N, CA and C of each residue as an Amber inpcrd file, in Angstrom:
protein
   366
 134.7560000  27.5680000 171.7920000 135.9800000  26.8780000 171.4680000
 136.8470000  27.7730000 170.5870000 138.1440000  27.7520000 170.8420000
 139.0760000  28.5960000 170.0960000 139.2520000  28.0750000 168.6750000
 139.5070000  28.9880000 167.7850000 139.7310000  28.6370000 166.3850000
 141.1140000  27.9970000 166.2450000 141.2100000  26.7410000 165.7980000
 142.5240000  26.0810000 165.7130000 143.3890000  26.5930000 164.5670000
 142.8080000  27.3370000 163.6320000 143.5680000  27.8220000 162.4850000
 144.2140000  29.1810000 162.7800000 143.6880000  29.9000000 163.7500000
 144.1800000  31.2500000 164.0440000 145.6830000  31.2980000 164.3400000
 146.2540000  30.3620000 165.1240000 147.7140000  30.4170000 165.3250000
 148.5020000  30.2050000 164.0320000 147.9830000  29.3760000 163.1360000
 148.6570000  29.1640000 161.8570000 148.6370000  30.4350000 161.0250000
 147.5160000  31.1330000 161.0560000 147.4070000  32.3970000 160.3160000
 148.4120000  33.4050000 160.8710000 148.5380000  33.4560000 162.1970000
 149.4800000  34.3880000 162.8190000 150.9210000  34.0300000 162.4580000
 151.2620000  32.7510000 162.5180000 152.6240000  32.3290000 162.1970000
 152.9450000  32.6240000 160.7340000 152.0310000  32.2810000 159.8340000
 152.2670000  32.5190000 158.4090000 152.3940000  34.0200000 158.1230000
 151.5680000  34.8220000 158.7670000 151.6490000  36.2680000 158.5750000
 152.9500000  36.8490000 159.0940000 153.3760000  36.4030000 160.2750000
 154.6380000  36.8910000 160.8280000 155.8260000  36.4700000 159.9660000
 155.7820000  35.2570000 159.4450000 156.8660000  34.8100000 158.5700000
 156.8990000  35.6200000 157.2780000 155.7350000  35.9380000 156.7320000
 155.6880000  36.7430000 155.5030000 156.2280000  38.1460000 155.7540000
 155.8480000  38.7340000 156.8800000 156.3320000  40.0800000 157.2030000
 157.8390000  40.0510000 157.4650000 158.3080000  39.0460000 158.2020000
 159.7430000  38.9440000 158.4890000 160.5450000  38.7490000 157.2030000
 160.0480000  37.9250000 156.3000000 160.7380000  37.7320000 155.0260000
 160.6980000  39.0130000 154.1930000 159.6100000  39.7710000 154.2850000
 159.5280000  41.0530000 153.5760000 160.5400000  42.0500000 154.0990000
 160.6670000  42.1310000 155.4170000 161.6620000  43.0260000 156.0100000
 163.0590000  42.5860000 155.6080000 163.3050000  41.2730000 155.6490000
 164.6120000  40.7600000 155.2560000 164.9160000  41.0460000 153.7920000
 163.9060000  40.9440000 152.9310000 164.1410000  41.2240000 151.5100000
 164.4850000  42.6910000 151.2890000 163.8590000  43.5760000 152.0490000
 164.1940000  45.0000000 151.9400000 165.6240000  45.2420000 152.4200000
 165.9890000  44.6140000 153.5500000 167.3490000  44.7820000 154.0650000
 168.3850000  44.2130000 153.0980000 168.0710000  43.0820000 152.4940000
 168.9880000  42.4990000 151.5120000 169.0900000  43.4100000 150.2920000
 167.9640000  43.9580000 149.8600000 167.9880000  44.8820000 148.7270000
 168.8240000  46.1160000 149.0170000 168.6880000  46.6540000 150.2270000
 169.4890000  47.8120000 150.5990000 170.9630000  47.4440000 150.7350000
 171.2260000  46.2470000 151.2280000 172.6100000  45.8080000 151.3830000
 173.3050000  45.5550000 150.0670000 172.5720000  45.0310000 149.1080000
 173.1960000  44.7650000 147.8070000 173.2980000  46.0230000 146.9580000
 172.5090000  47.0540000 147.2910000 172.5540000  48.2770000 146.4930000
 173.9050000  48.9740000 146.6130000 174.4940000  48.9360000 147.7910000
 175.7550000  49.6340000 147.9730000 176.9640000  48.7320000 147.9000000
 176.7710000  47.4920000 147.5240000 177.9040000  46.5570000 147.5140000
 178.5650000  46.5240000 146.1460000 179.6700000  45.8050000 146.0860000
 180.3900000  45.6880000 144.8220000 180.0020000  44.4170000 144.0680000
 178.8430000  43.8540000 144.4070000 178.3400000  42.6900000 143.6750000
 177.9420000  43.0980000 142.2640000 177.9490000  42.1410000 141.3880000
 177.4630000  42.3690000 140.0350000 175.9870000  42.7500000 140.1170000
 175.5630000  43.6530000 139.2970000 174.1860000  44.1420000 139.3340000
 173.1850000  43.0140000 139.1540000 173.4620000  42.0820000 138.2650000
 172.5180000  40.9960000 138.0130000 172.3980000  40.0590000 139.2070000
 173.4910000  39.8560000 139.9270000 173.4310000  39.0210000 141.1340000
 172.5800000  39.7030000 142.1930000 172.7480000  40.9940000 142.3530000
 171.9570000  41.7390000 143.3310000 170.4770000  41.7040000 142.9720000
 170.1660000  41.9230000 141.7030000 168.7660000  41.9020000 141.2630000
 168.1680000  40.5060000 141.4340000 168.9150000  39.4790000 141.0750000
 168.4230000  38.1070000 141.2110000 168.1620000  37.7590000 142.6660000
 169.0310000  38.2030000 143.5600000 168.8410000  37.9340000 144.9840000
 167.5620000  38.5840000 145.4970000 167.3540000  39.8200000 145.1250000
 166.1390000  40.5170000 145.5610000 164.8990000  39.8720000 144.9560000
 164.9580000  39.4790000 143.6890000 163.8060000  38.8330000 143.0390000
 163.4670000  37.5140000 143.7350000 164.4810000  36.7430000 144.0950000
 164.2300000  35.4820000 144.7970000 163.5310000  35.7470000 146.1270000
 163.9850000  36.7460000 146.8560000 163.3410000  37.0510000 148.1340000
 161.9220000  37.5800000 147.9540000 161.6820000  38.3220000 146.8970000
 160.3130000  38.7950000 146.6280000 159.3990000  37.6100000 146.3180000
 159.8990000  36.6220000 145.5910000 159.1180000  35.4140000 145.3060000
 158.8090000  34.6650000 146.6020000 159.7890000  34.5680000 147.4910000
 159.5650000  33.9020000 148.7780000 158.5090000  34.6390000 149.5830000
 158.5880000  35.9520000 149.6170000 157.5820000  36.7440000 150.3440000
 156.2030000  36.5330000 149.7310000 156.1220000  36.5180000 148.4150000
 154.8360000  36.2820000 147.7500000 154.2700000  34.9110000 148.0670000
 155.1200000  33.8970000 148.0860000 154.6530000  32.5450000 148.4150000
 154.1510000  32.4800000 149.8580000 154.8820000  33.0920000 150.7760000
 154.4290000  33.1020000 152.1750000 153.1280000  33.8950000 152.3290000
 152.9940000  34.9610000 151.5640000 151.7500000  35.7350000 151.6210000
 150.5720000  34.9260000 151.0710000 150.8130000  34.1410000 150.0270000
 149.7440000  33.2810000 149.5030000 149.3550000  32.1910000 150.5120000
 150.3290000  31.6530000 151.2110000 150.0270000  30.6710000 152.2560000
 149.1850000  31.3320000 153.3410000 149.5850000  32.5360000 153.7460000
 148.8090000  33.2570000 154.7540000 147.3750000  33.4870000 154.2640000
 147.2250000  33.9070000 153.0320000 145.9000000  34.1930000 152.4790000
 145.0440000  32.9230000 152.4580000 145.6380000  31.8150000 152.0730000
 144.8960000  30.5580000 152.0550000 144.4620000  30.1330000 153.4440000
 145.3400000  30.2770000 154.4190000 144.9600000  29.9270000 155.7940000
 143.9400000  30.9120000 156.3460000 144.0880000  32.1760000 156.0020000
 143.1290000  33.1850000 156.4420000 141.7300000  32.8700000 155.9230000
 141.6520000  32.3560000 154.7020000 140.3620000  31.9840000 154.1010000
 139.9490000  30.5620000 154.4640000 140.7500000  29.9020000 155.3050000
 140.4810000  28.5420000 155.8100000 140.4500000  27.5130000 154.6770000
 141.3830000  27.6300000 153.7480000 141.4690000  26.6950000 152.6280000
 142.3570000  25.5130000 152.9950000 141.8750000  24.3240000 152.7300000
 142.5940000  23.0940000 153.0590000 143.9180000  22.9900000 152.3000000
 143.9350000  23.4940000 151.0800000 145.1340000  23.3630000 150.2550000
 146.2910000  24.2410000 150.7380000 146.0730000  25.1090000 151.7050000
 147.1500000  25.9450000 152.2430000 147.9260000  25.2360000 153.3430000
 147.3780000  24.1500000 153.8530000 148.0190000  23.4650000 154.9830000
 149.3460000  22.8060000 154.5850000 149.3830000  22.0970000 153.4800000
 150.6120000  21.4210000 153.0650000 151.7270000  22.4210000 152.7450000
 151.4780000  23.4910000 151.9840000 152.5510000  24.4750000 151.7850000
 153.0040000  25.1140000 153.1020000 152.0710000  25.2990000 154.0350000
 152.4510000  25.8450000 155.3360000 153.4150000  24.9020000 156.0460000
 153.1040000  23.6180000 156.0460000 153.9810000  22.6420000 156.7060000
 155.3370000  22.5530000 155.9940000 155.3400000  22.6320000 154.6750000
 156.6050000  22.6380000 153.9350000 157.4290000  23.8860000 154.2490000
 156.7610000  25.0210000 154.3960000 157.4670000  26.2510000 154.7460000
 158.1100000  26.1240000 156.1250000 157.4390000  25.4310000 157.0510000
 158.0220000  25.2300000 158.3770000 159.2370000  24.3060000 158.2970000
 159.1560000  23.2930000 157.4350000 160.3010000  22.3960000 157.2570000
 161.4900000  23.1630000 156.6660000 161.2340000  24.0280000 155.6840000
 162.3030000  24.8390000 155.1160000 162.8490000  25.8220000 156.1470000
 161.9720000  26.3260000 157.0150000 162.4290000  27.2360000 158.0680000
 163.3900000  26.5190000 159.0180000 163.1280000  25.2600000 159.2960000
 164.0570000  24.4940000 160.1340000 165.4030000  24.3180000 159.4320000
 165.3700000  24.1040000 158.1280000 166.6130000  23.9610000 157.3700000
 167.4080000  25.2700000 157.4180000 166.7300000  26.3940000 157.3400000
 167.3980000  27.6890000 157.3960000 167.8820000  27.9900000 158.8170000
 167.1190000  27.5580000 159.8160000 167.4740000  27.8470000 161.2140000
 168.7460000  27.1220000 161.6440000 169.0040000  25.9470000 161.0970000
 170.1520000  25.1510000 161.5330000 171.4890000  25.8950000 161.3910000
 171.8320000  26.4340000 160.2120000 173.1100000  27.1570000 160.1430000
 173.1160000  28.4360000 160.9850000 171.9620000  29.0430000 161.1670000
 171.9090000  30.2440000 162.0060000 172.2090000  29.9010000 163.4620000
 171.6710000  28.7810000 163.9320000 171.9130000  28.3600000 165.3120000
 173.3860000  28.0170000 165.5210000 174.0420000  27.5090000 164.5140000
 175.4470000  27.1310000 164.6180000 176.4060000  28.2840000 164.3380000
 175.8940000  29.4780000 164.1710000 176.7250000  30.6330000 163.8640000
 177.3880000  31.1800000 165.1320000 178.5100000  31.8550000 164.9420000
 179.1990000  32.5050000 166.0540000 178.6960000  33.9300000 166.2880000
 177.8820000  34.4180000 165.3830000 177.3480000  35.7760000 165.4960000
 176.0850000  35.7260000 166.3540000 176.0140000  36.5930000 167.3630000
 174.9150000  36.5490000 168.3380000 173.5540000  36.7980000 167.6860000
 173.4870000  37.7270000 166.7600000 172.2090000  38.0350000 166.1100000
 171.7150000  36.8330000 165.3030000 172.6240000  36.1810000 164.5980000
 172.2500000  34.9900000 163.8390000 171.7860000  33.8740000 164.7680000
 172.4710000  33.7060000 165.8930000 172.1020000  32.6710000 166.8510000
 170.6940000  32.9000000 167.3900000 170.4110000  34.1210000 167.7950000
 169.0730000  34.4390000 168.3200000 168.0150000  34.2560000 167.2360000
 168.2950000  34.7400000 166.0270000 167.3440000  34.5880000 164.9270000
 167.1000000  33.1150000 164.6200000 168.1450000  32.3110000 164.6550000
 168.0040000  30.8860000 164.3880000 167.1760000  30.1740000 165.4430000
 167.3960000  30.5080000 166.7000000 166.6270000  29.8820000 167.7840000
 165.1570000  30.2710000 167.6730000 164.8920000  31.5580000 167.4520000
 163.4940000  32.0110000 167.3120000 162.8380000  31.3420000 166.1100000
 163.5320000  31.2820000 164.9900000 162.9860000  30.6550000 163.7890000
 162.7100000  29.1720000 164.0190000 163.6210000  28.4900000 164.7000000
 163.4200000  27.0640000 164.9710000 162.2260000  26.8380000 165.8870000
 162.0800000  27.6590000 166.9130000 160.9410000  27.5190000 167.8340000
 159.6300000  27.7550000 167.1020000 159.5850000  28.8060000 166.2830000
 158.3620000  29.1090000 165.5310000 158.0480000  27.9900000 164.5400000
 159.0720000  27.4520000 163.8770000 158.8530000  26.3930000 162.8880000
 158.3440000  25.1120000 163.5500000 158.9340000  24.7380000 164.6780000
 158.4800000  23.5290000 165.3730000 157.0600000  23.7310000 165.8960000
 156.7850000  24.9040000 166.4430000 155.4230000  25.1900000 166.9180000
 154.4320000  25.1680000 165.7540000 154.8230000  25.7370000 164.6160000
 153.9430000  25.7330000 163.4480000 153.6520000  24.3300000 162.9520000
 154.6850000  23.4810000 162.9400000 154.4590000  22.0920000 162.5120000
 153.5490000  21.3600000 163.4890000 153.7960000  21.5450000 164.7810000
 152.9720000  20.8680000 165.7860000 151.5190000  21.3300000 165.7020000
 151.3200000  22.6230000 165.5390000 149.9540000  23.1480000 165.4430000
 149.2970000  22.7630000 164.1180000 150.0780000  22.7460000 163.0490000
 149.5190000  22.4320000 161.7370000 149.1310000  20.9750000 161.5660000
 149.7320000  20.1000000 162.3390000 149.4210000  18.6710000 162.2250000
 148.2910000  18.2140000 163.1340000 147.7180000  19.1200000 163.8810000
 146.6100000  18.7440000 164.7720000 145.3720000  18.3760000 163.9520000
 144.6330000  17.3450000 164.4040000 143.3950000  16.9710000 163.7040000
 142.3530000  18.0850000 163.6840000 142.3390000  18.9310000 164.7140000
 141.3560000  20.0160000 164.7650000 141.5680000  21.0020000 163.6230000
 142.8300000  21.1940000 163.2300000 143.1190000  22.0930000 162.1050000
 142.5980000  21.4900000 160.8130000 142.8380000  20.2080000 160.6300000
 142.3640000  19.5360000 159.4080000 140.8410000  19.6390000 159.2960000
 140.1590000  19.4990000 160.3960000 138.6830000  19.5720000 160.3730000
 138.1760000  20.9890000 160.1730000 138.9450000  21.9750000 160.6110000
 138.4940000  23.3700000 160.5040000 138.6880000  23.9540000 159.1100000
 139.5740000  23.3590000 158.3370000 139.8190000  23.8830000 156.9870000
 138.8130000  23.3190000 156.0060000 138.4280000  24.1620000 155.0550000
 137.4000000  23.7820000 154.1030000 138.0260000  23.2820000 152.8110000
């Protein structure tokens, strides 16, 4: 029988890596901008905190910890909130990113709410 937690681990890991790449791009983008230095630093720090939280969720699911399931589901709900304005954007890259994020978030919620996942976590 397939491990029901493995897709959650993959989704959480991909989200952590994607947020890490985005934080680097945001850091590079704010480095050359005319934003106030403190605003740029605060933006990067917030994204680093988000990456750390997603990495902790991944680590908890990787270790099959029950307490990682609720933060994972909350992260998927927040991903849907972020996907909505991206889907409604006129920019093609934002639209594609929003659709992909929404699909991954809905799939993560559906997979995370399965009874088999609850039973597999310790």
